[in-house]
mmCIF file of the N, C-alpha and C atoms, coordinates in Angstrom:
data_MODEL
# 
_entry.id   MODEL 
# 
loop_
_atom_site.group_PDB 
_atom_site.id 
_atom_site.type_symbol 
_atom_site.label_atom_id 
_atom_site.label_alt_id 
_atom_site.label_comp_id 
_atom_site.label_asym_id 
_atom_site.label_entity_id 
_atom_site.label_seq_id 
_atom_site.pdbx_PDB_ins_code 
_atom_site.Cartn_x 
_atom_site.Cartn_y 
_atom_site.Cartn_z 
_atom_site.occupancy 
_atom_site.B_iso_or_equiv 
_atom_site.pdbx_formal_charge 
_atom_site.auth_seq_id 
_atom_site.auth_comp_id 
_atom_site.auth_asym_id 
_atom_site.auth_atom_id 
_atom_site.pdbx_PDB_model_num 
ATOM 1   N N  . UNK A 1 1  ? -8.439 -10.729 -8.094  1.00 0.00 ? 1  UNK A N  1 
ATOM 2   C CA . UNK A 1 1  ? -7.127 -10.154 -8.312  1.00 0.00 ? 1  UNK A CA 1 
ATOM 3   C C  . UNK A 1 1  ? -6.078 -11.126 -7.764  1.00 0.00 ? 1  UNK A C  1 
ATOM 4   N N  . UNK A 1 2  ? -4.988 -11.241 -8.474  1.00 0.00 ? 2  UNK A N  1 
ATOM 5   C CA . UNK A 1 2  ? -3.897 -12.109 -8.043  1.00 0.00 ? 2  UNK A CA 1 
ATOM 6   C C  . UNK A 1 2  ? -3.244 -11.535 -6.792  1.00 0.00 ? 2  UNK A C  1 
ATOM 7   N N  . UNK A 1 3  ? -2.847 -12.400 -5.917  1.00 0.00 ? 3  UNK A N  1 
ATOM 8   C CA . UNK A 1 3  ? -2.179 -11.973 -4.691  1.00 0.00 ? 3  UNK A CA 1 
ATOM 9   C C  . UNK A 1 3  ? -0.682 -11.825 -4.958  1.00 0.00 ? 3  UNK A C  1 
ATOM 10  N N  . UNK A 1 4  ? -0.119 -10.798 -4.398  1.00 0.00 ? 4  UNK A N  1 
ATOM 11  C CA . UNK A 1 4  ? 1.313  -10.531 -4.527  1.00 0.00 ? 4  UNK A CA 1 
ATOM 12  C C  . UNK A 1 4  ? 1.894  -10.524 -3.129  1.00 0.00 ? 4  UNK A C  1 
ATOM 13  N N  . UNK A 1 5  ? 2.921  -11.321 -2.929  1.00 0.00 ? 5  UNK A N  1 
ATOM 14  C CA . UNK A 1 5  ? 3.537  -11.371 -1.603  1.00 0.00 ? 5  UNK A CA 1 
ATOM 15  C C  . UNK A 1 5  ? 4.451  -10.161 -1.408  1.00 0.00 ? 5  UNK A C  1 
ATOM 16  N N  . UNK A 1 6  ? 4.727  -9.860  -0.172  1.00 0.00 ? 6  UNK A N  1 
ATOM 17  C CA . UNK A 1 6  ? 5.647  -8.767  0.162   1.00 0.00 ? 6  UNK A CA 1 
ATOM 18  C C  . UNK A 1 6  ? 7.008  -9.015  -0.497  1.00 0.00 ? 6  UNK A C  1 
ATOM 19  N N  . UNK A 1 7  ? 7.446  -10.251 -0.466  1.00 0.00 ? 7  UNK A N  1 
ATOM 20  C CA . UNK A 1 7  ? 8.730  -10.613 -1.060  1.00 0.00 ? 7  UNK A CA 1 
ATOM 21  C C  . UNK A 1 7  ? 8.729  -10.386 -2.576  1.00 0.00 ? 7  UNK A C  1 
ATOM 22  N N  . UNK A 1 8  ? 7.652  -10.824 -3.242  1.00 0.00 ? 8  UNK A N  1 
ATOM 23  C CA . UNK A 1 8  ? 7.553  -10.614 -4.697  1.00 0.00 ? 8  UNK A CA 1 
ATOM 24  C C  . UNK A 1 8  ? 7.557  -9.129  -5.037  1.00 0.00 ? 8  UNK A C  1 
ATOM 25  N N  . UNK A 1 9  ? 6.833  -8.353  -4.251  1.00 0.00 ? 9  UNK A N  1 
ATOM 26  C CA . UNK A 1 9  ? 6.771  -6.917  -4.493  1.00 0.00 ? 9  UNK A CA 1 
ATOM 27  C C  . UNK A 1 9  ? 8.147  -6.277  -4.308  1.00 0.00 ? 9  UNK A C  1 
ATOM 28  N N  . UNK A 1 10 ? 8.853  -6.684  -3.265  1.00 0.00 ? 10 UNK A N  1 
ATOM 29  C CA . UNK A 1 10 ? 10.199 -6.152  -3.033  1.00 0.00 ? 10 UNK A CA 1 
ATOM 30  C C  . UNK A 1 10 ? 11.150 -6.538  -4.156  1.00 0.00 ? 10 UNK A C  1 
ATOM 31  N N  . UNK A 1 11 ? 11.042 -7.769  -4.632  1.00 0.00 ? 11 UNK A N  1 
ATOM 32  C CA . UNK A 1 11 ? 11.878 -8.201  -5.763  1.00 0.00 ? 11 UNK A CA 1 
ATOM 33  C C  . UNK A 1 11 ? 11.585 -7.376  -7.006  1.00 0.00 ? 11 UNK A C  1 
ATOM 34  N N  . UNK A 1 12 ? 10.305 -7.148  -7.270  1.00 0.00 ? 12 UNK A N  1 
ATOM 35  C CA . UNK A 1 12 ? 9.909  -6.333  -8.412  1.00 0.00 ? 12 UNK A CA 1 
ATOM 36  C C  . UNK A 1 12 ? 10.429 -4.905  -8.258  1.00 0.00 ? 12 UNK A C  1 
ATOM 37  N N  . UNK A 1 13 ? 10.282 -4.350  -7.062  1.00 0.00 ? 13 UNK A N  1 
ATOM 38  C CA . UNK A 1 13 ? 10.702 -2.968  -6.814  1.00 0.00 ? 13 UNK A CA 1 
ATOM 39  C C  . UNK A 1 13 ? 12.209 -2.777  -6.979  1.00 0.00 ? 13 UNK A C  1 
ATOM 40  N N  . UNK A 1 14 ? 12.966 -3.799  -6.653  1.00 0.00 ? 14 UNK A N  1 
ATOM 41  C CA . UNK A 1 14 ? 14.422 -3.660  -6.719  1.00 0.00 ? 14 UNK A CA 1 
ATOM 42  C C  . UNK A 1 14 ? 15.002 -4.106  -8.067  1.00 0.00 ? 14 UNK A C  1 
ATOM 43  N N  . UNK A 1 15 ? 14.165 -4.598  -8.959  1.00 0.00 ? 15 UNK A N  1 
ATOM 44  C CA . UNK A 1 15 ? 14.627 -5.030  -10.272 1.00 0.00 ? 15 UNK A CA 1 
ATOM 45  C C  . UNK A 1 15 ? 15.131 -3.826  -11.065 1.00 0.00 ? 15 UNK A C  1 
ATOM 46  N N  . UNK A 1 16 ? 16.241 -3.970  -11.790 1.00 0.00 ? 16 UNK A N  1 
ATOM 47  C CA . UNK A 1 16 ? 16.785 -2.850  -12.571 1.00 0.00 ? 16 UNK A CA 1 
ATOM 48  C C  . UNK A 1 16 ? 15.805 -2.287  -13.608 1.00 0.00 ? 16 UNK A C  1 
ATOM 49  N N  . UNK A 1 17 ? 14.982 -3.135  -14.185 1.00 0.00 ? 17 UNK A N  1 
ATOM 50  C CA . UNK A 1 17 ? 14.009 -2.646  -15.165 1.00 0.00 ? 17 UNK A CA 1 
ATOM 51  C C  . UNK A 1 17 ? 12.973 -1.763  -14.469 1.00 0.00 ? 17 UNK A C  1 
ATOM 52  N N  . UNK A 1 18 ? 12.509 -2.186  -13.306 1.00 0.00 ? 18 UNK A N  1 
ATOM 53  C CA . UNK A 1 18 ? 11.550 -1.390  -12.544 1.00 0.00 ? 18 UNK A CA 1 
ATOM 54  C C  . UNK A 1 18 ? 12.166 -0.053  -12.156 1.00 0.00 ? 18 UNK A C  1 
ATOM 55  N N  . UNK A 1 19 ? 13.400 -0.082  -11.692 1.00 0.00 ? 19 UNK A N  1 
ATOM 56  C CA . UNK A 1 19 ? 14.071 1.157   -11.311 1.00 0.00 ? 19 UNK A CA 1 
ATOM 57  C C  . UNK A 1 19 ? 14.220 2.094   -12.506 1.00 0.00 ? 19 UNK A C  1 
ATOM 58  N N  . UNK A 1 20 ? 14.575 1.546   -13.657 1.00 0.00 ? 20 UNK A N  1 
ATOM 59  C CA . UNK A 1 20 ? 14.712 2.371   -14.866 1.00 0.00 ? 20 UNK A CA 1 
ATOM 60  C C  . UNK A 1 20 ? 13.366 2.956   -15.271 1.00 0.00 ? 20 UNK A C  1 
ATOM 61  N N  . UNK A 1 21 ? 12.306 2.162   -15.165 1.00 0.00 ? 21 UNK A N  1 
ATOM 62  C CA . UNK A 1 21 ? 10.973 2.646   -15.510 1.00 0.00 ? 21 UNK A CA 1 
ATOM 63  C C  . UNK A 1 21 ? 10.556 3.779   -14.582 1.00 0.00 ? 21 UNK A C  1 
ATOM 64  N N  . UNK A 1 22 ? 10.830 3.630   -13.296 1.00 0.00 ? 22 UNK A N  1 
ATOM 65  C CA . UNK A 1 22 ? 10.483 4.677   -12.335 1.00 0.00 ? 22 UNK A CA 1 
ATOM 66  C C  . UNK A 1 22 ? 11.276 5.956   -12.603 1.00 0.00 ? 22 UNK A C  1 
ATOM 67  N N  . UNK A 1 23 ? 12.541 5.822   -12.949 1.00 0.00 ? 23 UNK A N  1 
ATOM 68  C CA . UNK A 1 23 ? 13.336 7.005   -13.285 1.00 0.00 ? 23 UNK A CA 1 
ATOM 69  C C  . UNK A 1 23 ? 12.781 7.698   -14.536 1.00 0.00 ? 23 UNK A C  1 
ATOM 70  N N  . UNK A 1 24 ? 12.317 6.908   -15.488 1.00 0.00 ? 24 UNK A N  1 
ATOM 71  C CA . UNK A 1 24 ? 11.711 7.488   -16.694 1.00 0.00 ? 24 UNK A CA 1 
ATOM 72  C C  . UNK A 1 24 ? 10.438 8.250   -16.326 1.00 0.00 ? 24 UNK A C  1 
ATOM 73  N N  . UNK A 1 25 ? 9.665  7.727   -15.382 1.00 0.00 ? 25 UNK A N  1 
ATOM 74  C CA . UNK A 1 25 ? 8.455  8.436   -14.947 1.00 0.00 ? 25 UNK A CA 1 
ATOM 75  C C  . UNK A 1 25 ? 8.828  9.757   -14.278 1.00 0.00 ? 25 UNK A C  1 
ATOM 76  N N  . UNK A 1 26 ? 9.871  9.749   -13.457 1.00 0.00 ? 26 UNK A N  1 
ATOM 77  C CA . UNK A 1 26 ? 10.321 10.985  -12.804 1.00 0.00 ? 26 UNK A CA 1 
ATOM 78  C C  . UNK A 1 26 ? 10.745 12.002  -13.860 1.00 0.00 ? 26 UNK A C  1 
ATOM 79  N N  . UNK A 1 27 ? 11.470 11.548  -14.870 1.00 0.00 ? 27 UNK A N  1 
ATOM 80  C CA . UNK A 1 27 ? 11.884 12.442  -15.957 1.00 0.00 ? 27 UNK A CA 1 
ATOM 81  C C  . UNK A 1 27 ? 10.675 13.044  -16.671 1.00 0.00 ? 27 UNK A C  1 
ATOM 82  N N  . UNK A 1 28 ? 9.672  12.240  -16.912 1.00 0.00 ? 28 UNK A N  1 
ATOM 83  C CA . UNK A 1 28 ? 8.475  12.733  -17.611 1.00 0.00 ? 28 UNK A CA 1 
ATOM 84  C C  . UNK A 1 28 ? 7.695  13.712  -16.745 1.00 0.00 ? 28 UNK A C  1 
ATOM 85  N N  . UNK A 1 29 ? 7.679  13.481  -15.449 1.00 0.00 ? 29 UNK A N  1 
ATOM 86  C CA . UNK A 1 29 ? 7.038  14.439  -14.536 1.00 0.00 ? 29 UNK A CA 1 
ATOM 87  C C  . UNK A 1 29 ? 7.756  15.778  -14.629 1.00 0.00 ? 29 UNK A C  1 
ATOM 88  N N  . UNK A 1 30 ? 9.075  15.746  -14.594 1.00 0.00 ? 30 UNK A N  1 
ATOM 89  C CA . UNK A 1 30 ? 9.849  16.982  -14.668 1.00 0.00 ? 30 UNK A CA 1 
ATOM 90  C C  . UNK A 1 30 ? 9.629  17.701  -15.996 1.00 0.00 ? 30 UNK A C  1 
ATOM 91  N N  . UNK A 1 31 ? 9.556  16.941  -17.085 1.00 0.00 ? 31 UNK A N  1 
ATOM 92  C CA . UNK A 1 31 ? 9.286  17.544  -18.391 1.00 0.00 ? 31 UNK A CA 1 
ATOM 93  C C  . UNK A 1 31 ? 7.914  18.216  -18.406 1.00 0.00 ? 31 UNK A C  1 
ATOM 94  N N  . UNK A 1 32 ? 6.914  17.545  -17.842 1.00 0.00 ? 32 UNK A N  1 
ATOM 95  C CA . UNK A 1 32 ? 5.564  18.111  -17.808 1.00 0.00 ? 32 UNK A CA 1 
ATOM 96  C C  . UNK A 1 32 ? 5.527  19.366  -16.946 1.00 0.00 ? 32 UNK A C  1 
ATOM 97  N N  . UNK A 1 33 ? 6.249  19.358  -15.826 1.00 0.00 ? 33 UNK A N  1 
ATOM 98  C CA . UNK A 1 33 ? 6.312  20.540  -14.973 1.00 0.00 ? 33 UNK A CA 1 
ATOM 99  C C  . UNK A 1 33 ? 6.988  21.692  -15.704 1.00 0.00 ? 33 UNK A C  1 
ATOM 100 N N  . UNK A 1 34 ? 8.000  21.398  -16.482 1.00 0.00 ? 34 UNK A N  1 
ATOM 101 C CA . UNK A 1 34 ? 8.689  22.430  -17.258 1.00 0.00 ? 34 UNK A CA 1 
ATOM 102 C C  . UNK A 1 34 ? 7.743  23.038  -18.294 1.00 0.00 ? 34 UNK A C  1 
ATOM 103 N N  . UNK A 1 35 ? 6.985  22.185  -18.962 1.00 0.00 ? 35 UNK A N  1 
ATOM 104 C CA . UNK A 1 35 ? 6.018  22.688  -19.943 1.00 0.00 ? 35 UNK A CA 1 
ATOM 105 C C  . UNK A 1 35 ? 5.006  23.586  -19.255 1.00 0.00 ? 35 UNK A C  1 
ATOM 106 N N  . UNK A 1 36 ? 4.489  23.145  -18.112 1.00 0.00 ? 36 UNK A N  1 
ATOM 107 C CA . UNK A 1 36 ? 3.518  23.966  -17.381 1.00 0.00 ? 36 UNK A CA 1 
ATOM 108 C C  . UNK A 1 36 ? 4.123  25.290  -16.942 1.00 0.00 ? 36 UNK A C  1 
ATOM 109 N N  . UNK A 1 37 ? 5.378  25.269  -16.542 1.00 0.00 ? 37 UNK A N  1 
ATOM 110 C CA . UNK A 1 37 ? 5.993  26.500  -16.043 1.00 0.00 ? 37 UNK A CA 1 
ATOM 111 C C  . UNK A 1 37 ? 6.182  27.546  -17.136 1.00 0.00 ? 37 UNK A C  1 
ATOM 112 N N  . UNK A 1 38 ? 6.230  27.107  -18.384 1.00 0.00 ? 38 UNK A N  1 
ATOM 113 C CA . UNK A 1 38 ? 6.439  28.062  -19.471 1.00 0.00 ? 38 UNK A CA 1 
ATOM 114 C C  . UNK A 1 38 ? 5.183  28.350  -20.282 1.00 0.00 ? 38 UNK A C  1 
ATOM 115 N N  . UNK A 1 39 ? 4.192  27.432  -20.219 1.00 0.00 ? 39 UNK A N  1 
ATOM 116 C CA . UNK A 1 39 ? 3.018  27.611  -21.087 1.00 0.00 ? 39 UNK A CA 1 
ATOM 117 C C  . UNK A 1 39 ? 1.691  27.582  -20.351 1.00 0.00 ? 39 UNK A C  1 
ATOM 118 N N  . UNK A 1 40 ? 1.715  27.533  -19.038 1.00 0.00 ? 40 UNK A N  1 
ATOM 119 C CA . UNK A 1 40 ? 0.459  27.467  -18.287 1.00 0.00 ? 40 UNK A CA 1 
ATOM 120 C C  . UNK A 1 40 ? -0.426 28.653  -18.635 1.00 0.00 ? 40 UNK A C  1 
ATOM 121 N N  . UNK A 1 41 ? -1.696 28.367  -18.809 1.00 0.00 ? 41 UNK A N  1 
ATOM 122 C CA . UNK A 1 41 ? -2.661 29.415  -19.119 1.00 0.00 ? 41 UNK A CA 1 
ATOM 123 C C  . UNK A 1 41 ? -2.890 29.640  -20.599 1.00 0.00 ? 41 UNK A C  1 
ATOM 124 N N  . UNK A 1 42 ? -2.041 29.098  -21.435 1.00 0.00 ? 42 UNK A N  1 
ATOM 125 C CA . UNK A 1 42 ? -2.207 29.286  -22.876 1.00 0.00 ? 42 UNK A CA 1 
ATOM 126 C C  . UNK A 1 42 ? -3.268 28.351  -23.447 1.00 0.00 ? 42 UNK A C  1 
ATOM 127 N N  . UNK A 1 43 ? -3.388 27.180  -22.851 1.00 0.00 ? 43 UNK A N  1 
ATOM 128 C CA . UNK A 1 43 ? -4.354 26.189  -23.326 1.00 0.00 ? 43 UNK A CA 1 
ATOM 129 C C  . UNK A 1 43 ? -4.849 25.415  -22.105 1.00 0.00 ? 43 UNK A C  1 
ATOM 130 N N  . UNK A 1 44 ? -6.068 25.692  -21.687 1.00 0.00 ? 44 UNK A N  1 
ATOM 131 C CA . UNK A 1 44 ? -6.615 25.081  -20.469 1.00 0.00 ? 44 UNK A CA 1 
ATOM 132 C C  . UNK A 1 44 ? -6.670 23.562  -20.576 1.00 0.00 ? 44 UNK A C  1 
ATOM 133 N N  . UNK A 1 45 ? -6.966 23.038  -21.751 1.00 0.00 ? 45 UNK A N  1 
ATOM 134 C CA . UNK A 1 45 ? -7.039 21.587  -21.931 1.00 0.00 ? 45 UNK A CA 1 
ATOM 135 C C  . UNK A 1 45 ? -5.663 20.953  -21.737 1.00 0.00 ? 45 UNK A C  1 
ATOM 136 N N  . UNK A 1 46 ? -4.639 21.579  -22.298 1.00 0.00 ? 46 UNK A N  1 
ATOM 137 C CA . UNK A 1 46 ? -3.287 21.052  -22.121 1.00 0.00 ? 46 UNK A CA 1 
ATOM 138 C C  . UNK A 1 46 ? -2.864 21.159  -20.657 1.00 0.00 ? 46 UNK A C  1 
ATOM 139 N N  . UNK A 1 47 ? -3.201 22.249  -20.008 1.00 0.00 ? 47 UNK A N  1 
ATOM 140 C CA . UNK A 1 47 ? -2.885 22.396  -18.580 1.00 0.00 ? 47 UNK A CA 1 
ATOM 141 C C  . UNK A 1 47 ? -3.515 21.271  -17.772 1.00 0.00 ? 47 UNK A C  1 
ATOM 142 N N  . UNK A 1 48 ? -4.789 21.005  -18.022 1.00 0.00 ? 48 UNK A N  1 
ATOM 143 C CA . UNK A 1 48 ? -5.490 19.937  -17.304 1.00 0.00 ? 48 UNK A CA 1 
ATOM 144 C C  . UNK A 1 48 ? -4.874 18.577  -17.593 1.00 0.00 ? 48 UNK A C  1 
ATOM 145 N N  . UNK A 1 49 ? -4.539 18.335  -18.857 1.00 0.00 ? 49 UNK A N  1 
ATOM 146 C CA . UNK A 1 49 ? -3.905 17.075  -19.231 1.00 0.00 ? 49 UNK A CA 1 
ATOM 147 C C  . UNK A 1 49 ? -2.580 16.889  -18.481 1.00 0.00 ? 49 UNK A C  1 
ATOM 148 N N  . UNK A 1 50 ? -1.756 17.914  -18.491 1.00 0.00 ? 50 UNK A N  1 
ATOM 149 C CA . UNK A 1 50 ? -0.453 17.808  -17.842 1.00 0.00 ? 50 UNK A CA 1 
ATOM 150 C C  . UNK A 1 50 ? -0.582 17.636  -16.334 1.00 0.00 ? 50 UNK A C  1 
ATOM 151 N N  . UNK A 1 51 ? -1.530 18.340  -15.724 1.00 0.00 ? 51 UNK A N  1 
ATOM 152 C CA . UNK A 1 51 ? -1.737 18.171  -14.278 1.00 0.00 ? 51 UNK A CA 1 
ATOM 153 C C  . UNK A 1 51 ? -2.187 16.747  -13.967 1.00 0.00 ? 51 UNK A C  1 
ATOM 154 N N  . UNK A 1 52 ? -3.078 16.206  -14.770 1.00 0.00 ? 52 UNK A N  1 
ATOM 155 C CA . UNK A 1 52 ? -3.516 14.828  -14.573 1.00 0.00 ? 52 UNK A CA 1 
ATOM 156 C C  . UNK A 1 52 ? -2.404 13.833  -14.816 1.00 0.00 ? 52 UNK A C  1 
ATOM 157 N N  . UNK A 1 53 ? -1.605 14.096  -15.841 1.00 0.00 ? 53 UNK A N  1 
ATOM 158 C CA . UNK A 1 53 ? -0.458 13.253  -16.167 1.00 0.00 ? 53 UNK A CA 1 
ATOM 159 C C  . UNK A 1 53 ? 0.517  13.201  -14.998 1.00 0.00 ? 53 UNK A C  1 
ATOM 160 N N  . UNK A 1 54 ? 0.839  14.361  -14.456 1.00 0.00 ? 54 UNK A N  1 
ATOM 161 C CA . UNK A 1 54 ? 1.764  14.443  -13.318 1.00 0.00 ? 54 UNK A CA 1 
ATOM 162 C C  . UNK A 1 54 ? 1.196  13.683  -12.127 1.00 0.00 ? 54 UNK A C  1 
ATOM 163 N N  . UNK A 1 55 ? -0.075 13.891  -11.828 1.00 0.00 ? 55 UNK A N  1 
ATOM 164 C CA . UNK A 1 55 ? -0.696 13.224  -10.688 1.00 0.00 ? 55 UNK A CA 1 
ATOM 165 C C  . UNK A 1 55 ? -0.699 11.707  -10.862 1.00 0.00 ? 55 UNK A C  1 
ATOM 166 N N  . UNK A 1 56 ? -1.010 11.237  -12.055 1.00 0.00 ? 56 UNK A N  1 
ATOM 167 C CA . UNK A 1 56 ? -1.048 9.794   -12.307 1.00 0.00 ? 56 UNK A CA 1 
ATOM 168 C C  . UNK A 1 56 ? 0.336  9.164   -12.131 1.00 0.00 ? 56 UNK A C  1 
ATOM 169 N N  . UNK A 1 57 ? 1.360  9.816   -12.649 1.00 0.00 ? 57 UNK A N  1 
ATOM 170 C CA . UNK A 1 57 ? 2.707  9.285   -12.498 1.00 0.00 ? 57 UNK A CA 1 
ATOM 171 C C  . UNK A 1 57 ? 3.160  9.322   -11.045 1.00 0.00 ? 57 UNK A C  1 
ATOM 172 N N  . UNK A 1 58 ? 2.823  10.380  -10.333 1.00 0.00 ? 58 UNK A N  1 
ATOM 173 C CA . UNK A 1 58 ? 3.174  10.444  -8.908  1.00 0.00 ? 58 UNK A CA 1 
ATOM 174 C C  . UNK A 1 58 ? 2.500  9.328   -8.131  1.00 0.00 ? 58 UNK A C  1 
ATOM 175 N N  . UNK A 1 59 ? 1.223  9.093   -8.437  1.00 0.00 ? 59 UNK A N  1 
ATOM 176 C CA . UNK A 1 59 ? 0.506  8.020   -7.754  1.00 0.00 ? 59 UNK A CA 1 
ATOM 177 C C  . UNK A 1 59 ? 1.158  6.670   -8.038  1.00 0.00 ? 59 UNK A C  1 
ATOM 178 N N  . UNK A 1 60 ? 1.539  6.429   -9.278  1.00 0.00 ? 60 UNK A N  1 
ATOM 179 C CA . UNK A 1 60 ? 2.204  5.176   -9.627  1.00 0.00 ? 60 UNK A CA 1 
ATOM 180 C C  . UNK A 1 60 ? 3.529  5.030   -8.883  1.00 0.00 ? 60 UNK A C  1 
ATOM 181 N N  . UNK A 1 61 ? 4.276  6.116   -8.779  1.00 0.00 ? 61 UNK A N  1 
ATOM 182 C CA . UNK A 1 61 ? 5.564  6.065   -8.086  1.00 0.00 ? 61 UNK A CA 1 
ATOM 183 C C  . UNK A 1 61 ? 5.411  5.829   -6.582  1.00 0.00 ? 61 UNK A C  1 
ATOM 184 N N  . UNK A 1 62 ? 4.300  6.255   -6.021  1.00 0.00 ? 62 UNK A N  1 
ATOM 185 C CA . UNK A 1 62 ? 4.075  6.124   -4.583  1.00 0.00 ? 62 UNK A CA 1 
ATOM 186 C C  . UNK A 1 62 ? 3.379  4.818   -4.204  1.00 0.00 ? 62 UNK A C  1 
ATOM 187 N N  . UNK A 1 63 ? 3.058  3.990   -5.193  1.00 0.00 ? 63 UNK A N  1 
ATOM 188 C CA . UNK A 1 63 ? 2.318  2.758   -4.936  1.00 0.00 ? 63 UNK A CA 1 
ATOM 189 C C  . UNK A 1 63 ? 3.089  1.851   -3.983  1.00 0.00 ? 63 UNK A C  1 
ATOM 190 N N  . UNK A 1 64 ? 2.365  1.282   -3.020  1.00 0.00 ? 64 UNK A N  1 
ATOM 191 C CA . UNK A 1 64 ? 2.936  0.359   -2.044  1.00 0.00 ? 64 UNK A CA 1 
ATOM 192 C C  . UNK A 1 64 ? 2.111  -0.923  -2.046  1.00 0.00 ? 64 UNK A C  1 
ATOM 193 N N  . UNK A 1 65 ? 2.709  -2.016  -1.667  1.00 0.00 ? 65 UNK A N  1 
ATOM 194 C CA . UNK A 1 65 ? 1.990  -3.278  -1.640  1.00 0.00 ? 65 UNK A CA 1 
ATOM 195 C C  . UNK A 1 65 ? 0.784  -3.211  -0.713  1.00 0.00 ? 65 UNK A C  1 
ATOM 196 N N  . UNK A 1 66 ? 0.854  -2.397  0.303   1.00 0.00 ? 66 UNK A N  1 
ATOM 197 C CA . UNK A 1 66 ? -0.278 -2.254  1.224   1.00 0.00 ? 66 UNK A CA 1 
ATOM 198 C C  . UNK A 1 66 ? -1.509 -1.744  0.500   1.00 0.00 ? 66 UNK A C  1 
ATOM 199 N N  . UNK A 1 67 ? -1.306 -1.023  -0.614  1.00 0.00 ? 67 UNK A N  1 
ATOM 200 C CA . UNK A 1 67 ? -2.421 -0.513  -1.406  1.00 0.00 ? 67 UNK A CA 1 
ATOM 201 C C  . UNK A 1 67 ? -3.263 -1.648  -1.991  1.00 0.00 ? 67 UNK A C  1 
ATOM 202 N N  . UNK A 1 68 ? -2.640 -2.808  -2.211  1.00 0.00 ? 68 UNK A N  1 
ATOM 203 C CA . UNK A 1 68 ? -3.373 -3.949  -2.749  1.00 0.00 ? 68 UNK A CA 1 
ATOM 204 C C  . UNK A 1 68 ? -4.337 -4.526  -1.722  1.00 0.00 ? 68 UNK A C  1 
ATOM 205 N N  . UNK A 1 69 ? -4.001 -4.413  -0.449  1.00 0.00 ? 69 UNK A N  1 
ATOM 206 C CA . UNK A 1 69 ? -4.823 -4.984  0.603   1.00 0.00 ? 69 UNK A CA 1 
ATOM 207 C C  . UNK A 1 69 ? -6.100 -4.179  0.855   1.00 0.00 ? 69 UNK A C  1 
ATOM 208 N N  . UNK A 1 70 ? -6.178 -2.980  0.314   1.00 0.00 ? 70 UNK A N  1 
ATOM 209 C CA . UNK A 1 70 ? -7.339 -2.124  0.538   1.00 0.00 ? 70 UNK A CA 1 
ATOM 210 C C  . UNK A 1 70 ? -8.548 -2.571  -0.260  1.00 0.00 ? 70 UNK A C  1 
ATOM 211 N N  . UNK A 1 71 ? -8.358 -3.461  -1.242  1.00 0.00 ? 71 UNK A N  1 
ATOM 212 C CA . UNK A 1 71 ? -9.487 -3.857  -2.109  1.00 0.00 ? 71 UNK A CA 1 
ATOM 213 C C  . UNK A 1 71 ? -9.886 -5.274  -1.845  1.00 0.00 ? 71 UNK A C  1 
# 
């Protein structure tokens, strides 16, 4: 795996494109939560998909450079 310096990670994190992408992920999380709040229980497969979708986006948003050092 390629090494990423703390400085490179900070530059990436503060880039306007990265910030816009993260805001889009937050919007999609909110949309998925809204769908779950109105349709939960109607389709178990869709419920599971949306819960996984929300979790995956949250994990991506919480990613830190320290996470790279764990592997």
